[in-house]
All heavy atoms as TSV, in Angstrom:
chain	resi	resn	atom	element	x	y	z
A	1	MET	N	N	83.824	121.838	116.139
A	1	MET	CA	C	83.573	121.425	117.492
A	1	MET	C	C	83.751	119.980	117.622
A	1	MET	O	O	83.389	119.207	116.789
A	1	MET	CB	C	82.088	121.813	117.746
A	1	MET	CG	C	81.726	121.578	119.152
A	1	MET	SD	S	80.116	122.153	119.460
A	1	MET	CE	C	80.060	122.386	121.213
A	2	THR	N	N	84.330	119.575	118.736
A	2	THR	CA	C	84.655	118.130	119.085
A	2	THR	C	C	83.609	117.603	120.058
A	2	THR	O	O	83.185	118.236	120.912
A	2	THR	CB	C	86.027	118.125	119.868
A	2	THR	OG1	O	87.001	118.740	119.014
A	2	THR	CG2	C	86.403	116.702	120.082
A	3	ASP	N	N	83.075	116.404	119.597
A	3	ASP	CA	C	82.205	115.682	120.468
A	3	ASP	C	C	82.815	115.153	121.618
A	3	ASP	O	O	83.992	114.632	121.579
A	3	ASP	CB	C	81.435	114.487	119.704
A	3	ASP	CG	C	80.537	115.080	118.632
A	3	ASP	OD1	O	80.044	116.228	118.826
A	3	ASP	OD2	O	80.345	114.323	117.707
A	4	VAL	N	N	82.289	115.125	122.741
A	4	VAL	CA	C	82.709	114.584	123.999
A	4	VAL	C	C	82.222	113.183	124.089
A	4	VAL	O	O	81.050	112.884	124.006
A	4	VAL	CB	C	82.451	115.340	125.260
A	4	VAL	CG1	C	82.922	114.703	126.611
A	4	VAL	CG2	C	82.973	116.834	125.171
A	5	VAL	N	N	83.114	112.175	124.352
A	5	VAL	CA	C	82.769	110.794	124.485
A	5	VAL	C	C	83.028	110.336	125.824
A	5	VAL	O	O	84.264	110.458	126.295
A	5	VAL	CB	C	83.409	109.990	123.447
A	5	VAL	CG1	C	83.113	108.416	123.525
A	5	VAL	CG2	C	83.124	110.454	121.918
A	6	ASP	N	N	82.177	109.720	126.558
A	6	ASP	CA	C	82.402	109.249	127.889
A	6	ASP	C	C	83.175	107.954	127.853
A	6	ASP	O	O	83.313	107.266	126.734
A	6	ASP	CB	C	81.064	109.120	128.683
A	6	ASP	CG	C	80.229	108.099	128.370
A	6	ASP	OD1	O	80.557	107.200	127.423
A	6	ASP	OD2	O	79.023	108.149	128.872
A	7	SER	N	N	83.671	107.483	128.868
A	7	SER	CA	C	84.553	106.318	128.940
A	7	SER	C	C	83.817	105.032	128.509
A	7	SER	O	O	84.293	104.085	127.924
A	7	SER	CB	C	85.118	106.170	130.249
A	7	SER	OG	O	84.190	105.878	131.349
A	8	ASP	N	N	82.513	104.896	128.919
A	8	ASP	CA	C	81.653	103.730	128.436
A	8	ASP	C	C	81.512	103.672	126.961
A	8	ASP	O	O	81.657	102.602	126.482
A	8	ASP	CB	C	80.241	103.807	129.219
A	8	ASP	CG	C	80.376	103.482	130.671
A	8	ASP	OD1	O	81.388	102.847	131.158
A	8	ASP	OD2	O	79.484	103.949	131.453
A	9	GLU	N	N	81.264	104.834	126.342
A	9	GLU	CA	C	81.102	104.782	124.942
A	9	GLU	C	C	82.417	104.516	124.303
A	9	GLU	O	O	82.570	103.815	123.219
A	9	GLU	CB	C	80.509	106.248	124.487
A	9	GLU	CG	C	80.435	106.325	122.855
A	9	GLU	CD	C	79.498	105.299	122.272
A	9	GLU	OE1	O	78.707	104.710	122.969
A	9	GLU	OE2	O	79.677	105.074	121.155
A	10	LEU	N	N	83.573	105.099	124.791
A	10	LEU	CA	C	84.826	104.766	124.276
A	10	LEU	C	C	85.111	103.265	124.327
A	10	LEU	O	O	85.594	102.666	123.291
A	10	LEU	CB	C	85.929	105.506	125.058
A	10	LEU	CG	C	87.275	105.392	124.494
A	10	LEU	CD1	C	87.459	105.786	123.096
A	10	LEU	CD2	C	88.248	106.285	125.378
A	11	LEU	N	N	84.859	102.642	125.418
A	11	LEU	CA	C	85.057	101.273	125.568
A	11	LEU	C	C	84.095	100.375	124.633
A	11	LEU	O	O	84.669	99.498	123.892
A	11	LEU	CB	C	84.743	100.730	126.941
A	11	LEU	CG	C	84.896	99.263	127.234
A	11	LEU	CD1	C	86.371	98.808	127.003
A	11	LEU	CD2	C	84.550	99.037	128.710
A	12	ARG	N	N	82.956	100.849	124.508
A	12	ARG	CA	C	82.085	100.166	123.489
A	12	ARG	C	C	82.665	100.320	122.030
A	12	ARG	O	O	82.646	99.336	121.205
A	12	ARG	CB	C	80.627	100.782	123.479
A	12	ARG	CG	C	79.873	100.222	124.596
A	12	ARG	CD	C	78.338	100.634	124.360
A	12	ARG	NE	N	78.160	102.088	124.586
A	12	ARG	CZ	C	78.045	102.721	125.756
A	12	ARG	NH1	N	78.060	102.014	126.895
A	12	ARG	NH2	N	77.806	103.995	125.831
A	13	ARG	N	N	83.142	101.469	121.628
A	13	ARG	CA	C	83.723	101.601	120.409
A	13	ARG	C	C	84.977	100.822	120.254
A	13	ARG	O	O	85.235	100.270	119.114
A	13	ARG	CB	C	84.057	103.084	120.109
A	13	ARG	CG	C	82.876	103.972	119.966
A	13	ARG	CD	C	83.215	105.402	119.785
A	13	ARG	NE	N	82.112	106.288	119.824
A	13	ARG	CZ	C	82.060	107.567	119.494
A	13	ARG	NH1	N	83.232	108.218	119.156
A	13	ARG	NH2	N	81.035	108.347	119.534
A	14	ILE	N	N	85.860	100.643	121.101
A	14	ILE	CA	C	86.888	99.687	121.134
A	14	ILE	C	C	86.625	98.359	121.025
A	14	ILE	O	O	87.117	97.602	120.167
A	14	ILE	CB	C	87.908	100.069	122.362
A	14	ILE	CG1	C	88.407	101.429	122.282
A	14	ILE	CG2	C	88.941	98.910	122.420
A	14	ILE	CD1	C	89.188	101.768	123.596
A	15	GLN	N	N	85.623	97.926	121.725
A	15	GLN	CA	C	85.140	96.616	121.604
A	15	GLN	C	C	84.581	96.238	120.226
A	15	GLN	O	O	84.825	95.198	119.673
A	15	GLN	CB	C	84.112	96.275	122.732
A	15	GLN	CG	C	84.727	96.236	124.091
A	15	GLN	CD	C	83.754	96.069	125.149
A	15	GLN	OE1	O	82.643	96.742	125.150
A	15	GLN	NE2	N	84.111	95.574	126.364
A	16	ARG	N	N	83.786	97.130	119.763
A	16	ARG	CA	C	83.248	96.955	118.292
A	16	ARG	C	C	84.464	96.925	117.320
A	16	ARG	O	O	84.438	95.998	116.355
A	16	ARG	CB	C	82.376	98.091	117.905
A	16	ARG	CG	C	80.999	97.944	118.474
A	16	ARG	CD	C	79.896	98.900	117.853
A	16	ARG	NE	N	80.334	100.325	117.831
A	16	ARG	CZ	C	80.054	101.249	118.652
A	16	ARG	NH1	N	79.375	100.884	119.791
A	16	ARG	NH2	N	80.436	102.484	118.620
A	17	SER	N	N	85.390	97.788	117.499
A	17	SER	CA	C	86.548	97.712	116.623
A	17	SER	C	C	87.372	96.398	116.780
A	17	SER	O	O	87.814	95.719	115.683
A	17	SER	CB	C	87.652	98.963	116.832
A	17	SER	OG	O	86.854	100.016	116.670
A	18	ARG	N	N	87.456	95.988	117.972
A	18	ARG	CA	C	88.136	94.630	118.271
A	18	ARG	C	C	87.378	93.609	117.457
A	18	ARG	O	O	87.997	92.601	116.823
A	18	ARG	CB	C	88.292	94.346	119.672
A	18	ARG	CG	C	89.016	93.114	120.061
A	18	ARG	CD	C	89.260	93.034	121.551
A	18	ARG	NE	N	87.986	92.922	122.178
A	18	ARG	CZ	C	87.731	92.708	123.499
A	18	ARG	NH1	N	88.893	92.367	124.217
A	18	ARG	NH2	N	86.533	92.664	124.069
A	19	THR	N	N	86.084	93.477	117.630
A	19	THR	CA	C	85.297	92.384	116.973
A	19	THR	C	C	85.464	92.532	115.422
A	19	THR	O	O	85.647	91.516	114.898
A	19	THR	CB	C	83.782	92.628	117.322
A	19	THR	OG1	O	83.666	92.450	118.736
A	19	THR	CG2	C	82.941	91.601	116.743
A	20	CYS	N	N	85.426	93.830	114.896
A	20	CYS	CA	C	85.677	93.758	113.490
A	20	CYS	C	C	87.002	93.335	113.115
A	20	CYS	O	O	87.142	92.670	112.059
A	20	CYS	CB	C	85.389	95.298	113.129
A	20	CYS	SG	S	85.527	95.628	111.393
A	21	ALA	N	N	87.980	93.756	113.800
A	21	ALA	CA	C	89.343	93.238	113.504
A	21	ALA	C	C	89.447	91.712	113.533
A	21	ALA	O	O	90.200	91.156	112.645
A	21	ALA	CB	C	90.445	93.947	114.392
A	22	ARG	N	N	88.925	91.157	114.421
A	22	ARG	CA	C	88.924	89.726	114.659
A	22	ARG	C	C	88.169	89.061	113.420
A	22	ARG	O	O	88.705	88.055	112.904
A	22	ARG	CB	C	88.181	89.202	115.897
A	22	ARG	CG	C	89.045	89.196	117.116
A	22	ARG	CD	C	88.298	88.538	118.240
A	22	ARG	NE	N	89.151	88.727	119.507
A	22	ARG	CZ	C	88.602	89.033	120.617
A	22	ARG	NH1	N	87.342	89.224	120.743
A	22	ARG	NH2	N	89.367	89.070	121.629
A	23	GLU	N	N	87.086	89.507	112.969
A	23	GLU	CA	C	86.416	89.021	111.815
A	23	GLU	C	C	87.288	89.091	110.601
A	23	GLU	O	O	87.399	88.201	109.825
A	23	GLU	CB	C	85.116	89.761	111.689
A	23	GLU	CG	C	83.955	89.432	112.726
A	23	GLU	CD	C	82.771	90.344	112.740
A	23	GLU	OE1	O	82.727	91.236	111.740
A	23	GLU	OE2	O	81.880	90.099	113.519
A	24	GLU	N	N	87.895	90.321	110.436
A	24	GLU	CA	C	88.793	90.529	109.263
A	24	GLU	C	C	89.896	89.612	109.343
A	24	GLU	O	O	90.431	88.986	108.363
A	24	GLU	CB	C	89.319	91.905	109.186
A	24	GLU	CG	C	88.138	92.931	108.836
A	24	GLU	CD	C	87.638	92.669	107.437
A	24	GLU	OE1	O	88.389	92.195	106.531
A	24	GLU	OE2	O	86.474	93.021	107.198
A	25	LEU	N	N	90.489	89.295	110.503
A	25	LEU	CA	C	91.629	88.453	110.702
A	25	LEU	C	C	91.239	87.029	110.258
A	25	LEU	O	O	91.939	86.370	109.499
A	25	LEU	CB	C	92.110	88.384	112.224
A	25	LEU	CG	C	93.092	87.198	112.500
A	25	LEU	CD1	C	94.278	87.296	111.835
A	25	LEU	CD2	C	93.388	87.418	113.991
A	26	LEU	N	N	90.036	86.556	110.735
A	26	LEU	CA	C	89.513	85.222	110.283
A	26	LEU	C	C	89.369	85.088	108.783
A	26	LEU	O	O	89.709	84.104	108.161
A	26	LEU	CB	C	88.395	84.885	110.995
A	26	LEU	CG	C	88.433	84.681	112.482
A	26	LEU	CD1	C	87.220	84.430	113.209
A	26	LEU	CD2	C	89.466	83.615	112.962
A	27	ALA	N	N	88.818	86.248	108.194
A	27	ALA	CA	C	88.539	86.254	106.727
A	27	ALA	C	C	89.892	86.093	105.991
A	27	ALA	O	O	89.942	85.524	105.033
A	27	ALA	CB	C	87.765	87.452	106.425
A	28	CYS	N	N	90.844	86.886	106.473
A	28	CYS	CA	C	92.155	86.873	105.753
A	28	CYS	C	C	92.785	85.502	105.919
A	28	CYS	O	O	93.332	84.980	104.992
A	28	CYS	CB	C	93.040	87.956	106.490
A	28	CYS	SG	S	92.725	89.498	106.096
A	29	ARG	N	N	92.741	84.819	107.033
A	29	ARG	CA	C	93.258	83.534	107.198
A	29	ARG	C	C	92.543	82.484	106.231
A	29	ARG	O	O	93.196	81.752	105.626
A	29	ARG	CB	C	93.188	83.079	108.667
A	29	ARG	CG	C	94.096	83.727	109.541
A	29	ARG	CD	C	93.901	83.276	110.935
A	29	ARG	NE	N	94.921	83.812	111.881
A	29	ARG	CZ	C	94.914	83.747	113.083
A	29	ARG	NH1	N	93.842	83.138	113.712
A	29	ARG	NH2	N	95.840	84.328	113.833
A	30	ALA	N	N	91.114	82.598	106.194
A	30	ALA	CA	C	90.496	81.736	105.329
A	30	ALA	C	C	90.874	82.037	103.842
A	30	ALA	O	O	91.102	81.056	103.038
A	30	ALA	CB	C	89.022	81.961	105.502
A	31	ARG	N	N	90.929	83.355	103.454
A	31	ARG	CA	C	91.298	83.580	102.113
A	31	ARG	C	C	92.792	83.113	101.819
A	31	ARG	O	O	92.976	82.572	100.707
A	31	ARG	CB	C	91.217	85.106	101.928
A	31	ARG	CG	C	91.681	85.607	100.508
A	31	ARG	CD	C	91.256	87.000	100.229
A	31	ARG	NE	N	91.729	87.482	99.006
A	31	ARG	CZ	C	91.308	87.312	97.898
A	31	ARG	NH1	N	90.391	86.461	97.639
A	31	ARG	NH2	N	91.942	87.933	96.796
A	32	SER	N	N	93.684	83.278	102.659
A	32	SER	CA	C	94.975	82.755	102.506
A	32	SER	C	C	95.036	81.232	102.252
A	32	SER	O	O	95.672	80.704	101.386
A	32	SER	CB	C	95.886	83.186	103.739
A	32	SER	OG	O	97.192	82.633	103.417
A	33	ALA	N	N	94.244	80.556	103.021
A	33	ALA	CA	C	94.266	79.020	102.865
A	33	ALA	C	C	93.602	78.674	101.593
A	33	ALA	O	O	94.029	77.612	100.973
A	33	ALA	CB	C	93.443	78.449	104.107
A	34	ASP	N	N	92.446	79.333	101.286
A	34	ASP	CA	C	91.819	79.112	100.064
A	34	ASP	C	C	92.736	79.365	98.764
A	34	ASP	O	O	92.614	78.636	97.798
A	34	ASP	CB	C	90.588	79.992	99.879
A	34	ASP	CG	C	89.427	79.547	100.800
A	34	ASP	OD1	O	89.513	78.473	101.400
A	34	ASP	OD2	O	88.488	80.339	100.958
A	35	LEU	N	N	93.493	80.334	98.803
A	35	LEU	CA	C	94.328	80.660	97.686
A	35	LEU	C	C	95.666	80.038	97.692
A	35	LEU	O	O	96.454	80.148	96.724
A	35	LEU	CB	C	94.558	82.303	97.619
A	35	LEU	CG	C	93.357	83.099	97.409
A	35	LEU	CD1	C	93.676	84.514	97.551
A	35	LEU	CD2	C	92.730	82.750	96.056
A	36	SER	N	N	96.089	79.375	98.759
A	36	SER	CA	C	97.422	78.762	98.817
A	36	SER	C	C	97.868	77.871	97.675
A	36	SER	O	O	98.941	77.913	97.280
A	36	SER	CB	C	97.607	78.076	100.163
A	36	SER	OG	O	96.776	76.925	100.171
A	37	GLN	N	N	96.945	77.129	97.171
A	37	GLN	CA	C	97.256	76.148	95.951
A	37	GLN	C	C	97.113	76.847	94.586
A	37	GLN	O	O	97.796	76.513	93.637
A	37	GLN	CB	C	96.360	74.969	96.044
A	37	GLN	CG	C	96.607	74.142	97.360
A	37	GLN	CD	C	97.986	73.701	97.403
A	37	GLN	OE1	O	98.566	73.189	96.443
A	37	GLN	NE2	N	98.637	73.743	98.654
A	38	THR	N	N	96.124	77.828	94.463
A	38	THR	CA	C	95.893	78.397	93.183
A	38	THR	C	C	96.558	79.643	92.845
A	38	THR	O	O	96.816	80.097	91.764
A	38	THR	CB	C	94.461	78.494	92.929
A	38	THR	OG1	O	93.868	79.324	93.921
A	38	THR	CG2	C	93.761	77.082	92.947
A	39	ASP	N	N	96.771	80.535	93.931
A	39	ASP	CA	C	97.313	81.818	93.856
A	39	ASP	C	C	98.266	82.261	94.946
A	39	ASP	O	O	97.808	82.879	95.930
A	39	ASP	CB	C	96.127	82.840	93.724
A	39	ASP	CG	C	96.509	84.287	93.512
A	39	ASP	OD1	O	97.725	84.594	93.298
A	39	ASP	OD2	O	95.611	85.167	93.464
A	40	PRO	N	N	99.506	81.845	94.792
A	40	PRO	CA	C	100.380	82.048	95.934
A	40	PRO	C	C	100.583	83.424	96.267
A	40	PRO	O	O	100.741	83.913	97.444
A	40	PRO	CB	C	101.792	81.381	95.399
A	40	PRO	CG	C	101.362	80.448	94.397
A	40	PRO	CD	C	100.090	81.055	93.765
A	41	ASP	N	N	100.539	84.346	95.216
A	41	ASP	CA	C	100.747	85.734	95.548
A	41	ASP	C	C	99.499	86.263	96.324
A	41	ASP	O	O	99.701	87.163	97.284
A	41	ASP	CB	C	100.893	86.597	94.281
A	41	ASP	CG	C	102.284	86.308	93.601
A	41	ASP	OD1	O	103.232	85.955	94.347
A	41	ASP	OD2	O	102.392	86.619	92.474
A	42	GLY	N	N	98.373	85.986	95.900
A	42	GLY	CA	C	97.057	86.273	96.603
A	42	GLY	C	C	97.022	85.839	98.007
A	42	GLY	O	O	96.605	86.524	98.939
A	43	ALA	N	N	97.525	84.565	98.219
A	43	ALA	CA	C	97.597	83.896	99.508
A	43	ALA	C	C	98.606	84.678	100.415
A	43	ALA	O	O	98.277	84.885	101.590
A	43	ALA	CB	C	97.978	82.436	99.445
A	44	ARG	N	N	99.655	85.111	99.862
A	44	ARG	CA	C	100.709	85.854	100.654
A	44	ARG	C	C	100.162	87.184	101.019
A	44	ARG	O	O	100.340	87.564	102.207
A	44	ARG	CB	C	102.033	85.943	99.746
A	44	ARG	CG	C	103.126	86.554	100.553
A	44	ARG	CD	C	104.417	86.468	99.788
A	44	ARG	NE	N	104.427	86.464	98.351
A	44	ARG	CZ	C	104.564	85.374	97.607
A	44	ARG	NH1	N	104.793	84.209	98.123
A	44	ARG	NH2	N	104.497	85.360	96.317
A	45	ASP	N	N	99.453	87.902	100.152
A	45	ASP	CA	C	98.896	89.111	100.518
A	45	ASP	C	C	97.866	89.007	101.523
A	45	ASP	O	O	97.773	89.841	102.511
A	45	ASP	CB	C	98.186	89.721	99.116
A	45	ASP	CG	C	97.547	91.027	99.465
A	45	ASP	OD1	O	98.162	92.077	99.860
A	45	ASP	OD2	O	96.232	91.101	99.338
A	46	ALA	N	N	97.061	87.951	101.503
A	46	ALA	CA	C	96.045	87.779	102.488
A	46	ALA	C	C	96.704	87.460	103.831
A	46	ALA	O	O	96.286	87.872	104.957
A	46	ALA	CB	C	95.090	86.577	102.128
A	47	HIS	N	N	97.759	86.680	103.793
A	47	HIS	CA	C	98.501	86.345	105.052
A	47	HIS	C	C	99.057	87.655	105.645
A	47	HIS	O	O	98.985	87.849	106.905
A	47	HIS	CB	C	99.747	85.351	104.706
A	47	HIS	CG	C	100.521	85.089	105.880
A	47	HIS	ND1	N	100.098	84.246	106.970
A	47	HIS	CD2	C	101.783	85.405	106.278
A	47	HIS	CE1	C	100.995	84.166	107.825
A	47	HIS	NE2	N	102.102	84.974	107.424
A	48	VAL	N	N	99.730	88.510	104.901
A	48	VAL	CA	C	100.199	89.698	105.396
A	48	VAL	C	C	99.134	90.683	105.965
A	48	VAL	O	O	99.299	91.241	107.056
A	48	VAL	CB	C	100.996	90.482	104.309
A	48	VAL	CG1	C	101.423	91.865	104.751
A	48	VAL	CG2	C	102.189	89.633	103.924
A	49	ARG	N	N	97.941	90.719	105.303
A	49	ARG	CA	C	96.785	91.491	105.870
A	49	ARG	C	C	96.383	90.891	107.158
A	49	ARG	O	O	96.107	91.634	108.149
A	49	ARG	CB	C	95.675	91.597	104.852
A	49	ARG	CG	C	95.955	92.339	103.569
A	49	ARG	CD	C	94.849	92.199	102.606
A	49	ARG	NE	N	95.102	93.026	101.362
A	49	ARG	CZ	C	94.700	94.219	101.223
A	49	ARG	NH1	N	93.997	94.890	101.870
A	49	ARG	NH2	N	95.053	94.699	100.016
A	50	GLY	N	N	96.435	89.563	107.234
A	50	GLY	CA	C	95.970	88.885	108.522
A	50	GLY	C	C	96.938	89.365	109.631
A	50	GLY	O	O	96.560	89.473	110.730
A	51	LEU	N	N	98.323	89.259	109.384
A	51	LEU	CA	C	99.178	89.661	110.368
A	51	LEU	C	C	98.909	91.149	110.912
A	51	LEU	O	O	98.995	91.322	112.068
A	51	LEU	CB	C	100.560	89.612	109.818
A	51	LEU	CG	C	101.114	88.128	109.488
A	51	LEU	CD1	C	102.466	88.338	108.860
A	51	LEU	CD2	C	101.188	87.392	110.776
A	52	ALA	N	N	98.547	92.033	109.920
A	52	ALA	CA	C	98.196	93.323	110.339
A	52	ALA	C	C	97.016	93.469	111.307
A	52	ALA	O	O	96.948	94.044	112.291
A	52	ALA	CB	C	98.037	94.297	109.072
A	53	TYR	N	N	95.980	92.657	110.897
A	53	TYR	CA	C	94.722	92.467	111.720
A	53	TYR	C	C	95.094	91.961	113.122
A	53	TYR	O	O	94.509	92.266	114.132
A	53	TYR	CB	C	93.544	91.897	111.016
A	53	TYR	CG	C	92.921	92.830	109.943
A	53	TYR	CD1	C	93.055	92.576	108.663
A	53	TYR	CD2	C	92.074	93.868	110.568
A	53	TYR	CE1	C	92.392	93.507	107.767
A	53	TYR	CE2	C	91.470	94.674	109.652
A	53	TYR	CZ	C	91.567	94.459	108.301
A	53	TYR	OH	O	90.981	95.435	107.370
A	54	GLU	N	N	95.908	90.930	113.036
A	54	GLU	CA	C	96.353	90.176	114.318
A	54	GLU	C	C	96.886	91.252	115.215
A	54	GLU	O	O	96.718	91.197	116.512
A	54	GLU	CB	C	97.282	89.077	113.992
A	54	GLU	CG	C	97.723	88.255	115.194
A	54	GLU	CD	C	98.664	87.116	114.961
A	54	GLU	OE1	O	98.872	86.988	113.746
A	54	GLU	OE2	O	98.985	86.420	115.912
A	55	ALA	N	N	97.839	92.104	114.793
A	55	ALA	CA	C	98.449	93.172	115.569
A	55	ALA	C	C	97.381	94.023	116.206
A	55	ALA	O	O	97.457	94.305	117.284
A	55	ALA	CB	C	99.462	93.909	114.767
A	56	VAL	N	N	96.420	94.474	115.365
A	56	VAL	CA	C	95.394	95.379	115.809
A	56	VAL	C	C	94.634	94.738	116.947
A	56	VAL	O	O	94.312	95.343	118.000
A	56	VAL	CB	C	94.429	95.768	114.593
A	56	VAL	CG1	C	93.265	96.490	115.050
A	56	VAL	CG2	C	95.143	96.642	113.723
A	57	VAL	N	N	94.302	93.466	116.648
A	57	VAL	CA	C	93.436	92.682	117.640
A	57	VAL	C	C	94.216	92.605	118.998
A	57	VAL	O	O	93.728	92.949	120.223
A	57	VAL	CB	C	93.105	91.283	117.275
A	57	VAL	CG1	C	92.514	90.278	118.403
A	57	VAL	CG2	C	92.037	91.343	116.179
A	58	ARG	N	N	95.482	92.348	119.041
A	58	ARG	CA	C	96.392	92.264	120.249
A	58	ARG	C	C	96.462	93.594	120.930
A	58	ARG	O	O	96.327	93.669	122.211
A	58	ARG	CB	C	97.794	91.769	119.831
A	58	ARG	CG	C	97.747	90.358	119.555
A	58	ARG	CD	C	99.286	89.969	119.113
A	58	ARG	NE	N	99.402	88.582	119.368
A	58	ARG	CZ	C	100.169	88.065	120.444
A	58	ARG	NH1	N	100.816	88.897	121.245
A	58	ARG	NH2	N	100.310	86.772	120.617
A	59	VAL	N	N	96.478	94.693	120.191
A	59	VAL	CA	C	96.552	95.976	120.735
A	59	VAL	C	C	95.302	96.279	121.472
A	59	VAL	O	O	95.279	96.808	122.682
A	59	VAL	CB	C	97.003	97.116	119.847
A	59	VAL	CG1	C	96.782	98.446	120.375
A	59	VAL	CG2	C	98.301	96.941	119.315
A	60	LEU	N	N	94.139	96.062	120.740
A	60	LEU	CA	C	92.849	96.410	121.409
A	60	LEU	C	C	92.476	95.451	122.555
A	60	LEU	O	O	91.964	95.924	123.534
A	60	LEU	CB	C	91.740	96.302	120.266
A	60	LEU	CG	C	91.892	97.312	119.176
A	60	LEU	CD1	C	90.832	97.150	118.029
A	60	LEU	CD2	C	91.781	98.687	119.718
A	61	ASP	N	N	92.948	94.258	122.434
A	61	ASP	CA	C	92.793	93.217	123.662
A	61	ASP	C	C	93.532	93.856	124.843
A	61	ASP	O	O	93.000	93.789	125.957
A	61	ASP	CB	C	93.344	91.924	123.269
A	61	ASP	CG	C	92.359	91.021	122.477
A	61	ASP	OD1	O	91.209	91.417	122.454
A	61	ASP	OD2	O	92.849	90.007	121.974
A	62	GLU	N	N	94.684	94.346	124.698
A	62	GLU	CA	C	95.441	94.922	125.697
A	62	GLU	C	C	94.798	96.100	126.228
A	62	GLU	O	O	94.899	96.330	127.587
A	62	GLU	CB	C	97.032	95.158	125.363
A	62	GLU	CG	C	97.829	95.673	126.308
A	62	GLU	CD	C	98.054	94.551	127.489
A	62	GLU	OE1	O	97.880	93.400	127.182
A	62	GLU	OE2	O	98.378	95.010	128.582
A	63	ILE	N	N	94.229	96.896	125.443
A	63	ILE	CA	C	93.531	98.096	126.060
A	63	ILE	C	C	92.305	97.657	126.825
A	63	ILE	O	O	92.172	98.129	127.896
A	63	ILE	CB	C	93.010	99.017	124.827
A	63	ILE	CG1	C	94.235	99.576	124.212
A	63	ILE	CG2	C	92.028	100.083	125.325
A	63	ILE	CD1	C	93.904	100.376	122.890
A	64	VAL	N	N	91.583	96.646	126.309
A	64	VAL	CA	C	90.316	96.264	127.092
A	64	VAL	C	C	90.652	95.429	128.259
A	64	VAL	O	O	89.969	95.623	129.382
A	64	VAL	CB	C	89.312	95.493	126.132
A	64	VAL	CG1	C	88.163	94.888	126.833
A	64	VAL	CG2	C	88.924	96.436	125.009
A	65	THR	N	N	91.585	94.572	128.151
A	65	THR	CA	C	91.881	93.631	129.329
A	65	THR	C	C	93.494	93.715	129.503
A	65	THR	O	O	94.142	92.684	128.991
A	65	THR	CB	C	91.458	92.197	129.090
A	65	THR	OG1	O	91.877	91.739	127.776
A	65	THR	CG2	C	89.908	92.161	129.094
A	66	PRO	N	N	94.087	94.598	130.067
A	66	PRO	CA	C	95.441	94.795	130.191
A	66	PRO	C	C	96.148	93.599	130.939
A	66	PRO	O	O	95.529	93.001	131.854
A	66	PRO	CB	C	95.709	95.988	131.162
A	66	PRO	CG	C	94.421	96.787	131.014
A	66	PRO	CD	C	93.384	95.651	130.677
A	67	GLY	N	N	97.203	93.041	130.310
A	67	GLY	CA	C	97.881	91.965	130.909
A	67	GLY	C	C	97.322	90.610	130.709
A	67	GLY	O	O	97.882	89.528	131.123
A	68	ARG	N	N	96.183	90.465	130.052
A	68	ARG	CA	C	95.542	89.247	129.810
A	68	ARG	C	C	96.368	88.334	128.740
A	68	ARG	O	O	96.572	87.160	128.871
A	68	ARG	CB	C	94.092	89.412	129.363
A	68	ARG	CG	C	93.436	88.008	129.072
A	68	ARG	CD	C	91.944	88.359	128.805
A	68	ARG	NE	N	91.578	87.483	127.765
A	68	ARG	CZ	C	90.618	87.684	126.815
A	68	ARG	NH1	N	89.802	88.674	126.969
A	68	ARG	NH2	N	90.397	86.891	125.896
A	69	SER	N	N	96.724	89.008	127.685
A	69	SER	CA	C	97.499	88.345	126.689
A	69	SER	C	C	99.014	88.296	126.959
A	69	SER	O	O	99.427	89.196	127.489
A	69	SER	CB	C	97.135	88.800	125.293
A	69	SER	OG	O	97.982	89.794	124.943
A	70	THR	N	N	99.616	87.222	126.488
A	70	THR	CA	C	101.090	87.119	126.727
A	70	THR	C	C	101.770	87.076	125.477
A	70	THR	O	O	101.187	86.791	124.416
A	70	THR	CB	C	101.344	85.863	127.663
A	70	THR	OG1	O	101.013	84.781	126.912
A	70	THR	CG2	C	100.741	86.095	129.053
A	71	ASP	N	N	102.922	87.103	125.393
A	71	ASP	CA	C	103.803	87.062	124.231
A	71	ASP	C	C	103.775	85.650	123.664
A	71	ASP	O	O	103.984	85.377	122.378
A	71	ASP	CB	C	105.305	87.353	124.474
A	71	ASP	CG	C	105.495	88.856	124.747
A	71	ASP	OD1	O	105.323	89.506	125.609
A	71	ASP	OD2	O	105.766	89.497	123.919
A	72	GLY	N	N	103.356	84.647	124.376
A	72	GLY	CA	C	103.433	83.337	123.891
A	72	GLY	C	C	102.058	82.905	123.178
A	72	GLY	O	O	101.854	81.667	122.811
A	73	ASP	N	N	101.147	83.759	123.084
A	73	ASP	CA	C	99.866	83.557	122.384
A	73	ASP	C	C	99.997	83.016	120.957
A	73	ASP	O	O	100.706	83.409	120.146
A	73	ASP	CB	C	98.938	84.679	122.442
A	73	ASP	CG	C	98.399	85.034	123.852
A	73	ASP	OD1	O	98.528	84.051	124.616
A	73	ASP	OD2	O	97.706	85.890	123.918
């Protein structure tokens, strides 16, 4: 059986997901910076993960506030 989710709950879930993705993005950026001198491979991995989270944040931002972000961000 599938649960029915109203639009307000869906929006709350998307916003929580967006917040989580932003936190992960910041953590990846910090990890990449921390490892840049001592572990280039680890820094590169953290950078790539950060790029993935950045894409997720952009998509969720566009869902919540369409047209707000631009390509030049």
